[in-house]
Backbone as ProteinMPNN parsed JSONL, in Angstrom:
{"seq_chain_A": "MRKFLCMAILLGLSVSAMSGIHENKKVSIISSQINEDCTIFQLDGVGQADSVRADDPWFAISTTSKAHDTAVSVLLLAKAAEKPLRVSTTGSLVCGHTGIYYVRFSE", "coords_chain_A": {"N_chain_A": [[70.769, 115.472, 116.82], [72.688, 113.449, 117.006], [74.358, 114.017, 114.824], [75.486, 116.373, 115.688], [76.97, 115.467, 117.878], [78.843, 113.891, 116.622], [80.434, 115.569, 115.222], [83.507, 117.142, 114.249], [85.622, 118.841, 116.5], [86.881, 121.777, 116.037], [89.653, 123.753, 116.818], [90.349, 126.28, 115.967], [92.713, 126.228, 114.49], [94.985, 125.823, 111.736], [94.742, 123.266, 109.181], [97.214, 122.32, 108.432], [98.598, 122.443, 110.756], [98.201, 120.197, 112.222], [99.486, 117.44, 114.076], [99.77, 114.765, 115.398], [97.733, 111.763, 115.464], [95.373, 110.059, 117.367], [93.59, 107.212, 117.379], [90.451, 105.572, 117.995], [90.479, 105.567, 120.867], [89.777, 105.501, 124.332], [88.658, 107.81, 126.843], [90.521, 108.197, 129.749], [90.944, 109.799, 131.996], [89.867, 113.013, 133.113], [90.651, 116.339, 133.864], [90.7, 119.517, 135.532], [92.881, 122.213, 135.456], [93.173, 124.48, 137.69], [94.857, 126.692, 138.202], [96.1, 126.976, 135.774], [94.333, 127.499, 133.745], [93.272, 125.56, 131.987], [91.781, 122.575, 130.617], [92.631, 119.287, 131.098], [93.364, 116.009, 129.797], [93.59, 112.401, 129.572], [94.147, 109.571, 127.44], [93.236, 106.134, 127.23], [95.874, 103.821, 127.108], [97.712, 105.526, 125.892], [100.832, 106.674, 126.15], [102.387, 108.801, 125.473], [101.343, 111.8, 124.438], [102.086, 113.418, 122.287], [104.988, 114.026, 120.288], [105.977, 116.48, 120.888], [106.3, 116.859, 123.573], [108.06, 114.762, 125.366], [107.209, 111.603, 126.806], [104.861, 112.481, 128.074], [101.626, 111.996, 128.913], [99.424, 113.65, 128.797], [96.808, 115.588, 127.316], [95.764, 118.88, 126.338], [93.338, 121.525, 126.634], [92.783, 124.835, 126.197], [91.022, 127.041, 128.343], [90.31, 129.404, 127.244], [89.846, 128.939, 124.614], [87.559, 129.053, 121.922], [86.197, 126.729, 121.388], [86.314, 125.244, 123.673], [84.271, 124.503, 125.654], [82.527, 122.879, 124.147], [84.271, 120.857, 123.268], [85.035, 119.741, 125.734], [82.56, 118.816, 126.557], [82.154, 116.749, 124.697], [84.261, 115.063, 125.477], [83.438, 114.401, 128.119], [80.985, 113.102, 127.618], [81.879, 110.956, 126.061], [83.487, 109.654, 127.949], [81.587, 108.949, 129.926], [79.885, 107.272, 128.452], [81.6, 105.38, 127.612], [82.741, 105.462, 125.036], [84.818, 105.308, 122.131], [87.269, 107.687, 120.955], [88.579, 109.933, 118.437], [91.46, 111.728, 118.365], [93.253, 114.547, 117.441], [96.417, 116.08, 117.445], [98.184, 119.226, 117.885], [100.909, 119.609, 117.826], [102.059, 121.483, 119.363], [102.529, 123.119, 122.552], [100.106, 123.526, 125.152], [99.355, 125.064, 128.032], [101.547, 123.701, 129.032], [101.23, 121.097, 128.172], [100.324, 118.723, 125.554], [98.671, 120.275, 122.926], [95.392, 120.123, 121.42], [94.019, 119.592, 118.175], [91.575, 118.674, 117.171], [88.769, 116.848, 118.551], [86.812, 113.989, 118.281], [84.11, 111.617, 117.956], [84.995, 108.268, 117.324], [84.437, 106.474, 114.297]], "CA_chain_A": [[71.659, 115.452, 117.961], [73.81, 112.568, 116.72], [75.292, 114.727, 113.949], [76.205, 117.32, 116.536], [77.92, 114.746, 118.699], [79.876, 113.277, 115.785], [81.205, 116.588, 114.509], [84.871, 117.429, 114.707], [85.725, 120.066, 117.266], [88.055, 122.488, 115.557], [90.089, 124.721, 117.803], [90.832, 127.498, 115.35], [94.056, 126.055, 113.954], [94.977, 125.374, 110.349], [94.901, 121.833, 108.98], [98.638, 122.008, 108.355], [99.156, 122.44, 112.106], [98.003, 118.902, 112.859], [100.733, 116.718, 114.288], [99.552, 113.343, 115.604], [96.342, 111.326, 115.576], [95.113, 108.889, 118.208], [92.317, 106.674, 116.882], [89.765, 104.543, 118.789], [90.976, 105.604, 122.249], [88.805, 105.941, 125.325], [89.127, 108.767, 127.842], [90.782, 107.558, 131.037], [90.801, 110.786, 133.074], [89.692, 114.415, 132.736], [90.945, 117.17, 135.026], [90.858, 120.95, 135.293], [93.999, 122.834, 136.146], [92.615, 125.773, 138.078], [95.852, 127.755, 138.065], [96.637, 127.006, 134.416], [93.267, 127.84, 132.812], [93.157, 124.504, 130.989], [91.238, 121.265, 130.936], [93.559, 118.283, 130.588], [92.803, 114.664, 129.792], [94.418, 111.312, 129.072], [93.466, 108.5, 126.721], [93.713, 104.791, 127.562], [96.919, 103.247, 126.274], [98.578, 106.538, 125.283], [101.874, 107.075, 127.09], [102.931, 110.073, 125.009], [100.312, 112.435, 123.623], [102.705, 113.925, 121.065], [106.438, 114.127, 120.456], [106.322, 117.826, 121.323], [106.732, 116.72, 124.964], [108.32, 113.335, 125.558], [106.697, 110.881, 127.978], [103.751, 113.195, 128.715], [100.384, 111.434, 128.379], [98.328, 114.611, 128.925], [96.357, 116.489, 126.265], [95.232, 120.074, 126.986], [92.463, 122.453, 125.921], [92.743, 126.106, 126.919], [89.668, 127.51, 128.648], [90.04, 130.581, 126.419], [89.485, 128.496, 123.271], [86.126, 129.154, 121.623], [85.628, 125.384, 121.322], [86.586, 124.541, 124.928], [83.096, 123.89, 126.283], [82.027, 121.809, 123.285], [85.238, 119.76, 123.318], [84.93, 119.101, 127.041], [81.295, 118.078, 126.548], [82.409, 115.51, 123.955], [85.089, 114.218, 126.346], [82.624, 113.893, 129.23], [80.022, 112.144, 127.081], [82.636, 109.76, 125.675], [83.903, 108.979, 129.188], [80.405, 108.365, 130.565], [79.329, 106.224, 127.593], [82.706, 104.487, 127.249], [82.854, 105.49, 123.572], [86.157, 105.698, 121.683], [87.432, 108.971, 120.283], [89.725, 110.24, 117.567], [92.025, 112.999, 118.823], [94.384, 115.026, 116.656], [97.199, 117.055, 118.203], [98.705, 120.36, 117.119], [102.364, 119.647, 117.804], [102.509, 122.586, 120.208], [102.121, 122.986, 123.953], [99.061, 124.354, 125.743], [99.471, 124.876, 129.488], [102.622, 122.754, 129.297], [100.883, 119.767, 127.67], [100.028, 118.675, 124.123], [97.427, 120.888, 122.492], [94.635, 119.318, 120.46], [93.424, 120.241, 117.008], [90.163, 118.318, 117.265], [88.354, 115.613, 119.215], [85.52, 113.553, 117.747], [83.833, 110.21, 118.167], [85.48, 107.363, 116.282], [83.306, 105.929, 113.536]], "C_chain_A": [[72.894, 114.601, 117.671], [74.847, 113.255, 115.836], [76.13, 115.711, 114.748], [77.297, 116.615, 117.327], [79.061, 114.146, 117.902], [80.762, 114.308, 115.096], [82.601, 116.746, 115.085], [84.862, 118.76, 115.438], [87.016, 120.762, 116.844], [88.397, 123.593, 116.537], [90.745, 125.943, 117.179], [92.249, 127.422, 114.808], [93.975, 125.554, 112.528], [95.208, 123.877, 110.257], [96.382, 121.455, 108.958], [99.282, 121.952, 109.734], [99.004, 121.091, 112.795], [99.321, 118.14, 112.963], [100.505, 115.217, 114.392], [98.076, 113.016, 115.729], [96.298, 110.07, 116.434], [93.702, 108.421, 117.892], [91.783, 105.593, 117.812], [90.307, 104.434, 120.212], [89.884, 106.12, 123.171], [89.456, 106.886, 126.328], [89.342, 108.029, 129.158], [90.603, 108.526, 132.196], [90.666, 112.176, 132.459], [89.917, 115.243, 133.995], [91.018, 118.637, 134.604], [92.026, 121.451, 136.106], [93.59, 124.26, 136.479], [93.61, 126.907, 137.867], [96.377, 127.911, 136.651], [95.59, 127.371, 133.361], [93.146, 126.853, 131.659], [92.355, 123.332, 131.536], [92.2, 120.27, 130.31], [92.905, 116.915, 130.661], [93.827, 113.671, 129.276], [93.531, 110.297, 128.358], [94.075, 107.166, 127.131], [94.784, 104.339, 126.575], [97.836, 104.244, 125.584], [99.566, 107.031, 126.332], [102.53, 108.389, 126.73], [101.926, 110.68, 124.047], [100.853, 112.897, 122.276], [104.194, 114.06, 121.336], [106.891, 115.516, 120.89], [106.765, 117.844, 122.792], [106.844, 115.235, 125.274], [107.742, 112.814, 126.869], [105.606, 111.623, 128.745], [102.445, 112.692, 128.117], [99.208, 112.416, 128.354], [98.1, 115.417, 127.652], [95.744, 117.702, 126.969], [94.363, 120.897, 126.036], [92.405, 123.72, 126.768], [91.295, 126.523, 127.158], [89.319, 128.759, 127.849], [89.693, 130.213, 124.975], [87.977, 128.589, 123.074], [85.449, 127.79, 121.647], [85.794, 124.607, 122.635], [85.37, 123.797, 125.467], [82.543, 122.732, 125.463], [82.96, 120.609, 123.337], [85.159, 119.018, 124.641], [83.622, 118.308, 127.149], [81.444, 116.746, 125.825], [83.236, 114.549, 124.813], [84.271, 113.595, 127.474], [81.616, 112.85, 128.756], [80.723, 110.845, 126.696], [83.072, 108.971, 126.9], [82.714, 108.255, 129.818], [79.853, 107.179, 129.772], [80.373, 105.183, 127.177], [82.837, 104.336, 125.729], [84.263, 105.925, 123.174], [86.141, 107.01, 120.894], [88.582, 108.944, 119.296], [90.192, 111.63, 117.989], [93.234, 113.331, 117.962], [95.092, 116.126, 117.439], [97.786, 118.116, 117.277], [100.218, 120.346, 116.973], [102.928, 120.812, 118.588], [101.959, 122.392, 121.616], [101.034, 123.992, 124.319], [99.112, 124.06, 127.234], [100.515, 123.811, 129.837], [102.367, 121.332, 128.836], [100.542, 119.86, 126.184], [98.67, 119.298, 123.819], [96.713, 119.999, 121.487], [94.085, 120.195, 119.343], [91.924, 119.938, 116.965], [89.996, 117.044, 118.092], [86.983, 115.257, 118.648], [85.331, 112.076, 118.082], [84.407, 109.407, 117.006], [84.272, 106.763, 115.581], [83.312, 104.443, 113.536]], "O_chain_A": [[74.009, 114.972, 118.037], [76.051, 113.111, 116.048], [77.329, 115.862, 114.513], [78.417, 117.114, 117.432], [80.14, 113.914, 118.448], [81.745, 113.943, 114.451], [82.831, 116.507, 116.27], [84.169, 119.694, 115.035], [88.108, 120.37, 117.254], [87.508, 124.289, 117.029], [91.605, 126.572, 117.796], [92.917, 128.448, 114.68], [92.988, 124.922, 112.15], [95.804, 123.283, 111.156], [96.753, 120.377, 109.422], [100.403, 121.461, 109.868], [99.612, 120.859, 113.84], [100.157, 118.187, 112.061], [101.0, 114.465, 113.553], [97.264, 113.88, 116.058], [97.085, 109.142, 116.247], [92.735, 109.15, 118.112], [92.548, 104.794, 118.353], [90.562, 103.333, 120.702], [89.159, 107.056, 122.834], [90.646, 106.778, 126.624], [88.454, 107.32, 129.629], [90.157, 108.124, 133.271], [91.266, 112.478, 131.428], [89.43, 114.89, 135.069], [91.355, 118.952, 133.463], [92.149, 121.154, 137.294], [93.66, 125.145, 135.627], [93.23, 127.979, 137.397], [97.046, 128.902, 136.358], [95.937, 127.536, 132.191], [92.946, 127.243, 130.509], [92.263, 123.126, 132.746], [92.548, 120.388, 129.135], [92.012, 116.682, 131.475], [94.804, 114.044, 128.628], [92.336, 110.183, 128.632], [95.282, 107.07, 127.353], [94.618, 104.461, 125.361], [98.664, 103.845, 124.765], [99.189, 107.717, 127.282], [103.158, 109.026, 127.575], [101.684, 110.139, 122.968], [100.177, 112.786, 121.253], [104.611, 114.193, 122.486], [108.06, 115.711, 121.224], [107.511, 118.731, 123.208], [105.837, 114.543, 125.426], [107.78, 113.489, 127.898], [105.447, 111.413, 129.947], [102.175, 112.93, 126.94], [98.111, 112.049, 127.934], [99.041, 115.865, 126.999], [95.25, 117.57, 128.089], [94.602, 120.962, 124.83], [92.015, 123.67, 127.935], [90.446, 126.375, 126.279], [88.15, 129.138, 127.781], [89.289, 131.078, 124.198], [87.209, 128.239, 123.97], [84.247, 127.705, 121.899], [85.446, 123.428, 122.695], [85.435, 122.592, 125.71], [82.134, 121.715, 126.022], [82.504, 119.47, 123.438], [85.212, 117.788, 124.663], [83.592, 117.244, 127.767], [80.925, 115.728, 126.282], [82.94, 113.355, 124.868], [84.394, 112.402, 127.751], [81.415, 111.832, 129.418], [80.218, 109.758, 126.973], [83.029, 107.74, 126.887], [82.82, 107.088, 130.197], [79.404, 106.194, 130.358], [80.056, 104.223, 126.474], [83.019, 103.234, 125.212], [84.841, 106.81, 123.805], [85.148, 107.378, 120.265], [89.435, 108.057, 119.321], [89.419, 112.588, 117.971], [94.126, 112.504, 117.776], [94.448, 116.997, 118.023], [97.872, 117.933, 116.063], [100.757, 121.006, 116.085], [104.12, 121.109, 118.503], [101.041, 121.602, 121.836], [101.038, 125.138, 123.869], [98.927, 122.915, 127.646], [100.37, 123.103, 130.833], [103.189, 120.447, 129.075], [100.48, 120.955, 125.625], [97.65, 118.899, 124.382], [97.348, 119.214, 120.784], [93.74, 121.36, 119.54], [91.107, 120.833, 116.75], [90.939, 116.28, 118.3], [86.102, 116.111, 118.546], [86.281, 111.381, 118.446], [84.316, 109.818, 115.849], [83.219, 106.568, 116.188], [82.431, 103.821, 112.943]]}, "name": "protein", "num_of_chains": 1, "seq": "MRKFLCMAILLGLSVSAMSGIHENKKVSIISSQINEDCTIFQLDGVGQADSVRADDPWFAISTTSKAHDTAVSVLLLAKAAEKPLRVSTTGSLVCGHTGIYYVRFSE"}
């Protein structure tokens, strides 16, 4: 089970698409945008998720992504257990916010 929880959640993007990395950050809020078909979240101490959208602290995962449910499960577990995460961004927008390449527990 631990190996499963520590795995990187890849969202079907190439490694070269990675843009920014946020290390050892805890989840501060998770929300679903019903009209946008996305789950969005913020990390403690992050005022800008990625330079793709200035001054926007929100990260987004499309509900159509194959990894959506697993990524959201990791976010919820990290929030409940107050565990830090490593989040990598794609440098592109998803539902108007920074898309993520992966989310995993920090080591």
